[in-house]
VONU-574839 format. One record per residue (C-alpha): x, y, z. Coordinates in steps of 0.5 Angstrom, whole numbers. Example, Ala and Ser with C-alpha at 12.3 -4.5 7.8 and 13.67 -1.06 7.14 Angstrom:
<nodes>
NODE      X      Y      Z
NODE     25     -9     16
NODE     27     -2     14
</nodes>
This chain:
<nodes>
NODE      X      Y      Z
NODE      0      0      0
NODE      3      7     -2
NODE      3     13      2
NODE     -3     16     -1
NODE     -7     10     -1
NODE     -6      9      7
NODE     -8     16      8
NODE    -14     15      4
NODE    -16      9      8
NODE    -15     13     14
NODE    -19     19     12
NODE    -24     13     10
NODE    -24     10     17
NODE    -25     18     20
NODE    -31     18     16
NODE    -34     11     19
NODE    -32      7     13
NODE    -29      0     15
NODE    -23     -2     11
NODE    -26     -8      7
NODE    -31     -2      5
NODE    -26      2      3
NODE    -23     -4     -1
NODE    -30     -5     -4
NODE    -31      2     -6
NODE    -24      2    -10
NODE    -26     -4    -14
NODE    -33     -1    -16
NODE    -29      5    -18
NODE    -23      2    -21
NODE    -19      7    -18
NODE    -18     11    -11
NODE    -24     15     -9
NODE    -23     22     -8
NODE    -25     26     -2
NODE    -32     28     -4
NODE    -33     21     -7
NODE    -31     18      0
NODE    -36     23      3
NODE    -41     20     -1
NODE    -40     13      0
NODE    -39     14      8
NODE    -46     17      8
NODE    -50     13      4
NODE    -46      6      7
NODE    -48      9     14
NODE    -52      5     18
NODE    -57     10     18
NODE    -58     10     10
NODE    -56      3      8
NODE    -59     -1     14
NODE    -53     -6     13
NODE    -53     -9     19
NODE    -61    -10     19
NODE    -64    -11     12
NODE    -63    -18     13
NODE    -68    -19     18
NODE    -72    -13     16
NODE    -74    -17     10
NODE    -77    -23     14
NODE    -83    -18     17
NODE    -89    -19     13
NODE    -90    -14      7
NODE    -96    -16      3
NODE   -103    -15      5
NODE   -110    -14      1
NODE   -110     -6      2
NODE   -103     -5      1
NODE   -101      0     -5
NODE    -94      0     -4
NODE    -89     -5     -1
NODE    -84     -4      4
NODE    -79      0      1
NODE    -82      2     -5
NODE    -84      9     -3
NODE    -82     14      2
NODE    -88     12      6
NODE    -93      6      7
NODE    -99      7      3
NODE   -106      4      4
NODE   -112      3      1
NODE   -118      6      5
NODE   -123      5      0
NODE   -128     11     -2
NODE   -122     13     -7
NODE   -117     15     -1
NODE   -111     12      1
NODE   -107     13      7
NODE    -99     15      7
NODE    -96     14     14
NODE    -89     13     17
NODE    -85     13     23
NODE    -78     16     24
NODE    -73     17     29
NODE    -69     23     31
NODE    -65     21     37
NODE    -58     23     36
NODE    -59     30     34
NODE    -64     31     40
NODE    -59     28     45
NODE    -55     34     44
NODE    -59     40     41
NODE    -66     37     43
NODE    -70     43     40
NODE    -68     43     33
NODE    -67     35     34
NODE    -74     34     35
NODE    -77     40     31
NODE    -73     37     25
NODE    -75     30     26
NODE    -82     33     26
NODE    -81     37     19
NODE    -77     31     16
NODE    -83     26     17
NODE    -88     30     15
NODE    -84     31      8
NODE    -84     24      7
NODE    -91     24      7
NODE    -93     30      3
NODE    -87     28     -2
NODE    -92     23     -4
NODE    -97     27     -6
NODE   -101     26      1
NODE   -103     32      6
NODE   -101     30     13
NODE   -107     30     17
NODE   -104     27     24
NODE    -98     27     28
NODE    -96     22     33
NODE    -90     21     37
NODE    -86     16     42
NODE    -81     19     47
NODE    -76     16     52
NODE    -72     20     57
NODE    -68     18     63
NODE    -68     19     70
NODE    -74     25     71
NODE    -70     27     77
NODE    -64     29     73
NODE    -63     36     71
NODE    -61     34     64
NODE    -67     30     63
NODE    -72     36     65
NODE    -68     40     60
NODE    -68     35     54
NODE    -76     34     56
NODE    -77     41     56
NODE    -74     43     49
NODE    -76     36     46
NODE    -83     38     47
NODE    -82     45     45
NODE    -79     43     39
NODE    -84     38     37
NODE    -90     43     39
NODE    -87     49     36
NODE    -86     46     29
NODE    -92     42     29
NODE    -97     47     31
NODE    -94     52     26
NODE    -94     47     20
NODE   -101     46     22
NODE   -102     39     23
NODE   -105     36     30
NODE   -102     31     35
NODE   -107     26     36
NODE   -103     21     40
NODE    -96     19     43
NODE    -93     16     49
NODE    -87     19     54
NODE    -83     14     58
NODE    -78     15     63
NODE    -72     10     65
NODE    -65     11     67
NODE    -62      7     61
NODE    -64     13     57
NODE    -60     18     61
NODE    -55     20     55
NODE    -59     18     49
NODE    -66     20     49
NODE    -71     16     44
NODE    -75     21     40
NODE    -79     18     35
NODE    -84     22     30
NODE    -90     19     26
NODE    -94     23     21
NODE   -100     20     17
NODE   -103     23     11
NODE   -109     22      6
NODE   -109     22     -2
NODE   -114     21     -7
NODE   -112     14    -10
NODE   -108     15    -17
NODE   -105     22    -15
NODE    -99     20    -11
NODE    -92     21    -14
NODE    -86     16    -14
NODE    -79     18    -12
NODE    -76     16    -18
NODE    -72     19    -24
NODE    -72     17    -31
NODE    -73     20    -38
NODE    -66     22    -41
NODE    -66     30    -42
NODE    -71     31    -36
NODE    -69     37    -32
NODE    -67     36    -25
NODE    -69     42    -20
NODE    -68     43    -13
NODE    -74     47     -9
NODE    -75     50     -3
NODE    -70     53      2
NODE    -63     54      1
NODE    -57     50      2
NODE    -53     51      8
NODE    -48     48     13
NODE    -53     45     18
NODE    -53     37     18
NODE    -47     35     14
NODE    -45     28     16
NODE    -51     28     20
NODE    -53     21     17
NODE    -46     19     19
NODE    -47     22     26
NODE    -53     18     27
NODE    -49     12     26
NODE    -45     12     32
NODE    -45     12     39
NODE    -46     18     43
NODE    -40     20     47
NODE    -37     26     51
NODE    -35     29     44
NODE    -42     29     41
NODE    -43     36     43
NODE    -38     38     38
NODE    -42     35     33
NODE    -48     41     33
NODE    -46     43     26
NODE    -49     36     25
NODE    -56     38     27
NODE    -61     41     22
NODE    -64     47     23
NODE    -72     47     22
NODE    -77     53     19
NODE    -84     50     20
NODE    -87     56     16
NODE    -82     55     10
NODE    -85     47     10
NODE    -92     50     10
NODE    -91     53      4
NODE    -87     47      1
NODE    -93     43      3
NODE    -98     47     -1
NODE    -93     48     -7
NODE    -91     41     -7
NODE    -99     39     -8
NODE   -100     44    -13
NODE    -94     42    -17
NODE    -96     35    -17
NODE   -103     37    -20
NODE   -100     40    -26
NODE    -98     33    -28
NODE    -91     36    -30
NODE    -87     32    -25
NODE    -84     25    -26
NODE    -81     24    -19
NODE    -80     27    -13
NODE    -76     26     -6
NODE    -75     29      0
NODE    -68     31      2
NODE    -67     28      9
NODE    -61     24     11
NODE    -55     25      6
NODE    -59     31      3
NODE    -57     32     -5
NODE    -53     25     -5
NODE    -59     21     -2
NODE    -64     24     -7
NODE    -60     24    -13
NODE    -57     17    -12
NODE    -64     13     -9
NODE    -68     17    -15
NODE    -63     15    -20
NODE    -62      8    -18
NODE    -70      6    -18
NODE    -71      9    -25
NODE    -64      6    -27
NODE    -62     12    -30
NODE    -56     17    -28
NODE    -56     24    -27
NODE    -51     30    -28
NODE    -51     35    -23
NODE    -48     42    -22
NODE    -47     44    -15
NODE    -45     51    -17
NODE    -52     52    -19
NODE    -55     50    -12
NODE    -58     56     -8
NODE    -53     57     -2
NODE    -54     60      5
NODE    -46     61      6
NODE    -41     63      1
NODE    -35     58     -1
NODE    -38     52      1
NODE    -34     46     -2
NODE    -37     40     -6
NODE    -38     35     -1
NODE    -41     40      4
NODE    -46     42     -1
NODE    -48     34     -3
NODE    -48     32      4
NODE    -52     38      7
NODE    -58     36     11
NODE    -61     43     11
NODE    -69     42     12
NODE    -75     44      7
NODE    -72     42      1
NODE    -74     37     -5
NODE    -71     34    -11
NODE    -76     34    -17
NODE    -75     31    -24
NODE    -79     35    -29
NODE    -82     33    -36
NODE    -77     36    -41
NODE    -81     42    -44
NODE    -86     43    -38
NODE    -81     47    -34
NODE    -85     53    -34
NODE    -91     50    -31
NODE    -86     48    -25
NODE    -83     55    -24
NODE    -89     58    -24
NODE    -92     54    -18
NODE    -86     55    -14
NODE    -85     63    -16
NODE    -93     63    -13
NODE    -91     61     -7
NODE    -84     65     -6
NODE    -80     59     -6
NODE    -73     57     -9
NODE    -74     53    -16
NODE    -67     52    -19
NODE    -65     47    -25
NODE    -59     44    -22
NODE    -58     38    -27
NODE    -61     33    -32
NODE    -63     26    -33
NODE    -57     22    -37
NODE    -57     15    -40
NODE    -54      9    -36
NODE    -54     10    -28
NODE    -47     14    -27
NODE    -48     20    -22
NODE    -43     26    -24
NODE    -43     32    -20
NODE    -39     38    -22
NODE    -37     44    -19
NODE    -36     50    -24
NODE    -35     45    -30
NODE    -30     41    -26
NODE    -32     34    -25
NODE    -31     33    -17
NODE    -35     26    -16
NODE    -37     20    -21
NODE    -40     14    -18
NODE    -45      9    -20
NODE    -52     10    -17
NODE    -54      3    -16
NODE    -47      2    -12
NODE    -50      7     -6
NODE    -56      5     -5
NODE    -60      0      0
NODE    -62     -6     -5
NODE    -56     -5     -9
NODE    -49     -5     -8
NODE    -49     -2     -1
NODE    -46     -7      4
NODE    -51    -12      8
NODE    -48    -16     14
NODE    -50    -22     18
NODE    -48    -20     25
NODE    -46    -25     31
NODE    -51    -25     36
NODE    -52    -29     43
NODE    -57    -29     49
NODE    -55    -24     54
NODE    -54    -27     61
NODE    -59    -23     64
NODE    -65    -27     60
NODE    -64    -33     64
NODE    -63    -29     71
NODE    -70    -26     69
NODE    -73    -33     69
NODE    -71    -34     76
NODE    -76    -29     79
NODE    -82    -32     83
NODE    -88    -28     85
NODE    -88    -32     92
NODE    -81    -29     93
NODE    -85    -22     93
NODE    -88    -20    100
NODE    -95    -17     99
NODE    -95    -10    100
NODE    -99     -8    107
NODE   -103     -2    105
NODE   -105     -2     97
NODE   -108      5     98
NODE   -101      7     99
NODE    -99      3     93
NODE   -105      6     88
NODE   -103     13     90
NODE    -95     11     89
NODE    -97      8     82
NODE   -101     14     80
NODE    -95     19     82
NODE    -90     15     77
NODE    -88     19     71
NODE    -89     13     67
NODE    -96     12     69
NODE    -99     19     71
NODE   -102     24     66
NODE    -98     27     60
NODE   -102     33     60
NODE    -96     38     61
NODE    -94     35     54
NODE   -100     35     51
NODE   -102     42     53
NODE    -96     44     48
NODE    -99     41     42
NODE   -104     43     38
NODE   -109     38     38
NODE   -115     41     34
NODE   -112     44     28
NODE   -115     42     22
NODE   -122     40     25
NODE   -121     33     24
NODE   -119     30     31
NODE   -125     26     33
NODE   -122     24     40
NODE   -121     31     43
NODE   -128     31     46
NODE   -128     23     46
NODE   -122     21     49
NODE   -120     14     46
NODE   -114      9     47
NODE   -113     11     39
NODE   -113     17     36
NODE   -119     18     31
NODE   -119     22     25
NODE   -125     24     21
NODE   -125     22     14
NODE   -129     28     11
NODE   -134     26      6
NODE   -134     19      8
NODE   -138     15     14
NODE   -131     12     16
NODE   -125     15     21
NODE   -118     13     21
NODE   -115     11     27
NODE   -108     11     29
NODE   -103      9     35
NODE    -96      8     37
NODE    -94      4     43
NODE    -88      0     46
NODE    -86     -2     53
NODE    -79     -2     53
NODE    -78     -6     59
NODE    -82    -11     57
NODE    -78    -12     51
NODE    -71    -12     55
NODE    -74    -17     59
NODE    -76    -22     53
NODE    -75    -19     46
NODE    -79    -24     42
NODE    -85    -23     47
NODE    -84    -16     48
NODE    -84    -14     41
NODE    -90    -18     40
NODE    -94    -15     46
NODE    -92     -8     43
NODE    -96    -10     36
NODE   -102    -13     40
NODE   -103     -7     45
NODE   -102     -2     39
NODE   -108     -6     35
NODE   -112     -7     42
NODE   -112      1     42
NODE   -115      1     35
NODE   -120     -4     37
NODE   -122     -1     43
NODE   -123      5     40
NODE   -128      2     35
NODE   -123      0     29
NODE   -120     -5     25
NODE   -112     -6     25
NODE   -110     -5     18
NODE   -102     -4     17
NODE    -96     -2     21
NODE    -90      2     21
NODE    -84      1     26
NODE    -78      5     29
NODE    -73      0     31
NODE    -69      3     37
NODE    -63     -1     39
NODE    -56     -1     42
NODE    -49     -2     38
NODE    -51     -8     33
NODE    -43    -10     33
NODE    -45    -12     41
NODE    -48    -19     40
NODE    -52    -19     46
NODE    -56    -12     43
NODE    -56    -16     36
NODE    -60    -22     39
NODE    -65    -17     42
NODE    -66    -14     35
NODE    -66    -21     32
NODE    -71    -23     37
NODE    -75    -17     37
NODE    -76    -18     29
NODE    -78    -25     30
NODE    -84    -23     35
NODE    -86    -17     31
NODE    -87    -21     25
NODE    -91    -27     29
NODE    -96    -22     32
NODE    -96    -18     25
NODE    -98    -24     21
NODE   -103    -26     26
NODE   -107    -19     26
NODE   -106    -19     18
NODE   -102    -12     19
NODE    -96    -12     14
NODE    -90     -8     16
NODE    -90     -2     10
NODE    -84      1     12
NODE    -80      5     18
NODE    -74      6     21
NODE    -68      3     24
NODE    -64      7     30
NODE    -58      3     32
NODE    -52      6     37
NODE    -57      8     42
NODE    -52      8     49
NODE    -53     11     55
NODE    -47     12     61
NODE    -49      9     68
NODE    -44      9     73
NODE    -39     11     69
NODE    -40      5     64
NODE    -43      5     57
NODE    -49      1     56
NODE    -55      0     51
NODE    -62      3     52
NODE    -67     -2     53
NODE    -69     -4     46
NODE    -75      0     43
NODE    -78     -3     37
NODE    -84      2     37
NODE    -90      0     33
NODE    -94      6     29
NODE   -101      3     27
NODE   -107      5     23
NODE   -114      2     23
NODE   -120      4     20
NODE   -127      5     23
NODE   -132      3     17
NODE   -138      7     21
NODE   -136     14     25
NODE   -142     12     30
NODE   -137      6     33
NODE   -133     11     36
NODE   -132      8     43
NODE   -128     12     49
NODE   -125     10     55
NODE   -129     14     60
NODE   -135     11     64
NODE   -141     14     62
NODE   -147     13     67
NODE   -148     11     74
NODE   -151      4     75
NODE   -147      2     68
NODE   -144     -5     70
NODE   -136     -6     69
NODE   -133    -12     66
NODE   -126    -15     65
NODE   -126    -18     59
NODE   -120    -23     59
NODE   -117    -27     65
NODE   -114    -24     71
NODE   -107    -28     73
NODE   -102    -28     79
NODE    -97    -24     75
NODE    -93    -18     77
NODE    -88    -19     72
NODE    -84    -13     69
NODE    -90     -9     72
NODE    -89     -1     74
NODE    -91     -4     81
NODE    -85     -9     81
NODE    -80     -5     78
NODE    -82      2     82
NODE    -85      0     88
NODE    -81     -6     90
NODE    -75     -4     86
NODE    -74    -11     83
NODE    -71    -10     76
NODE    -70    -17     74
NODE    -77    -21     72
NODE    -80    -24     65
NODE    -84    -20     61
NODE    -92    -21     63
NODE    -96    -26     61
NODE    -98    -26     54
NODE   -101    -31     49
NODE   -102    -29     42
NODE   -108    -33     40
NODE   -112    -31     47
NODE   -110    -24     45
NODE   -113    -25     38
NODE   -120    -28     40
NODE   -120    -22     45
NODE   -120    -17     40
NODE   -125    -20     35
NODE   -130    -20     41
NODE   -129    -13     43
NODE   -130    -11     35
NODE   -136    -15     35
NODE   -139    -12     42
NODE   -137     -5     39
NODE   -140     -6     32
NODE   -147     -8     35
NODE   -147     -2     40
NODE   -147     -7     46
NODE   -142     -3     51
NODE   -141      4     53
NODE   -134      4     54
NODE   -127      0     53
NODE   -120      1     56
NODE   -115     -4     55
NODE   -111     -6     61
NODE   -104     -4     60
NODE    -98      0     64
NODE   -100      0     72
NODE   -105     -5     71
NODE   -113     -6     72
NODE   -113      0     78
NODE   -110      5     73
NODE   -115      3     67
NODE   -121      3     72
NODE   -118     10     75
NODE   -117     13     68
NODE   -124     11     66
NODE   -127     14     72
NODE   -123     20     71
NODE   -126     22     64
NODE   -133     24     67
NODE   -132     24     74
NODE   -135     18     76
NODE   -133     13     81
NODE   -133      5     81
NODE   -135      0     86
NODE   -131     -7     85
NODE   -130    -13     88
NODE   -123    -16     87
NODE   -122    -24     85
NODE   -120    -27     92
NODE   -117    -33     88
NODE   -111    -28     85
NODE   -106    -24     90
NODE   -109    -17     91
NODE   -103    -13     88
NODE   -103    -18     82
NODE   -110    -17     81
NODE   -110     -9     82
NODE   -103     -7     79
NODE   -100    -13     75
NODE   -100    -12     67
NODE   -101    -19     65
NODE   -104    -18     57
NODE   -110    -19     53
NODE   -115    -15     58
NODE   -120    -10     57
NODE   -125     -6     62
NODE   -131     -5     59
NODE   -138     -2     62
NODE   -145     -4     60
NODE   -151     -1     60
NODE   -156     -5     64
NODE   -161     -5     59
NODE   -156     -9     54
NODE   -153    -13     60
NODE   -157    -20     57
NODE   -154    -18     50
NODE   -147    -17     53
NODE   -147    -24     57
NODE   -150    -28     51
NODE   -144    -25     46
NODE   -139    -26     51
NODE   -140    -33     53
NODE   -140    -35     46
NODE   -133    -33     45
NODE   -127    -37     48
NODE   -125    -31     52
NODE   -126    -31     60
NODE   -130    -25     63
NODE   -132    -23     69
NODE   -137    -18     73
NODE   -132    -13     77
NODE   -138     -8     79
NODE   -141     -2     77
NODE   -140      5     76
NODE   -142      9     82
NODE   -141     15     86
NODE   -135     19     86
NODE   -130     14     90
NODE   -125      9     88
NODE   -128      3     92
NODE   -125     -4     92
NODE   -128     -9     96
NODE   -132     -4    100
NODE   -126      0    102
NODE   -125      7     99
NODE   -118      8     95
NODE   -120     16     95
NODE   -124     20     91
NODE   -123     20     84
NODE   -122     28     84
NODE   -117     27     90
NODE   -113     21     86
NODE   -114     26     79
NODE   -110     31     83
NODE   -104     26     84
NODE   -104     24     77
NODE   -105     30     73
NODE   -100     34     77
NODE    -94     30     76
NODE    -90     32     70
NODE    -92     39     72
NODE    -89     39     79
NODE    -83     36     75
NODE    -82     41     70
NODE    -85     47     74
NODE    -84     46     81
NODE    -86     51     86
</nodes>
């Protein structure tokens, strides 16, 4: 190896490329790459863009379904047929690493990026959701991250004008260094009006539209493909800066330009910027491009070619236009006062040539850069962690029954993971656009009105990371099932899934074991519910520092799901409605406190298996509840999840300030009955006039059900003992995050 070759290899390593990847690049090009070309490969072959350590297993997820209009990976987002000439585009992505060092812009640009994925396809975003995980709530860093992540999401989403209809917020010390910030967007488009992320037609002009290009976000994709360290704060230039008002203009201009019919293909400039959009569109269309970087509108002078190519400046798109129709496109973007500049044209073959002031600065085959093409694919080693067998040693009989369960109940309501997220929700606009149907009727899922039809679209996002840590297969299957359960309890039928797979370093065999088994559990549950995976995101390298040691975050395969409600009259809330209504538990109570908030926080026992779960039982439970809602037999439905039955009952009672009087099951330990988190259980309320019909329908299924008691008064009465008034319990539940973030 000569001196220049050795120096080039050192540069490649600094850019995150492996020695064998550097050798492969030389083989592809037939020569030594220059710095700009190395930079291109470093971002496109990063984990963030290439999925090189995950794609083998991702492909094992179910990807076909009757309603799918695009398979996973075909487009920027999943596309599902809703009937009535409508389709739904939806996707979830992470912005974990940027948010860890600059929470406001990291979260804001995560929202902007996921919305662009939706409207780039021609769909108008109508709903947003998010899944957030932070560290120990007592730490100042956690409070800082929470404050500015929520503000970033709220400021960007509110200004952009799309309501937040659902989400989740969790806390655990494993997220101290590396929070997880996952954003989901859902859009609606008329069938046939979508546009593809493709480049074709030799001679067709290529335009960059939207904002000017600056130095923010350079090597952001590479940054997202490495561990967070003490030096990460030096990489703040890798965090993009967002402008929601510019994005709103870009949305309207994009939807308008699609209607002209002059657009051949379009792609958002997200990770890796111009590099990614030019290479992916070209590879998909089996064409090349000549791109003139000196024509790109810049915010800063004297930007180098690699900086222009790799910049992740926000609110930009790449558009391939039918030759001869350029003026139609220019007129639309001029109307919206946005940049629209031709920077190149489509060429024959698949070679991308990038020029700066007429000098060729990089020449690479498009196919060699992309996932599904020449990007590397690895089969990583994995092994079962020692803790997994340790978890199985847990026995409930080794845990003493707590003496004062009323104190436990108040403690659970005061836990940050259980308590109301009102402090967060109040900073989001949940009403804009007048489509959110779950604002006045609180449901387990977000319910969005499909105006002009009898239907509604349901959305949910969920994952209990602690369950997945305890048992990745079971925990991931539970995440799918609970997300489906939320949709079913609200009156819908689950249809399709997107996911955001958040894990530690894939080169750690124990982390990769978590990843592989999560995929297997997710696949099994998705197959059972016939909810194909339409796409999503993988985020590796999520680590935290605990007691001076780097440890991976809890594995968090977050599930975003959409469902369909055929008749809006079926919308079902969580709240008890009338005094005298009977309260039933559908599903079986069990002597199970595994992995519960009660066991983890109250008893401080952190090693236990995932809670009881049986997929067949879960499926039959959901089928029964679907039928009960379709026949209008029940007044409310709320699934039993985090915090157990007591929390479910309290939340159902709190909604309309009604109390409940129930009896526990004396065959079950009372703490397990009230606070255990065994799965496949739903609390419903039934009007006495529908009681006979309910019992007949429930008895015809294979699912156990039991009468707990009735809606009554204003207290939480259990076995004749008052656990407090609903109003008093609500004061605890409602103020936890407020007291954390705005102490007196």
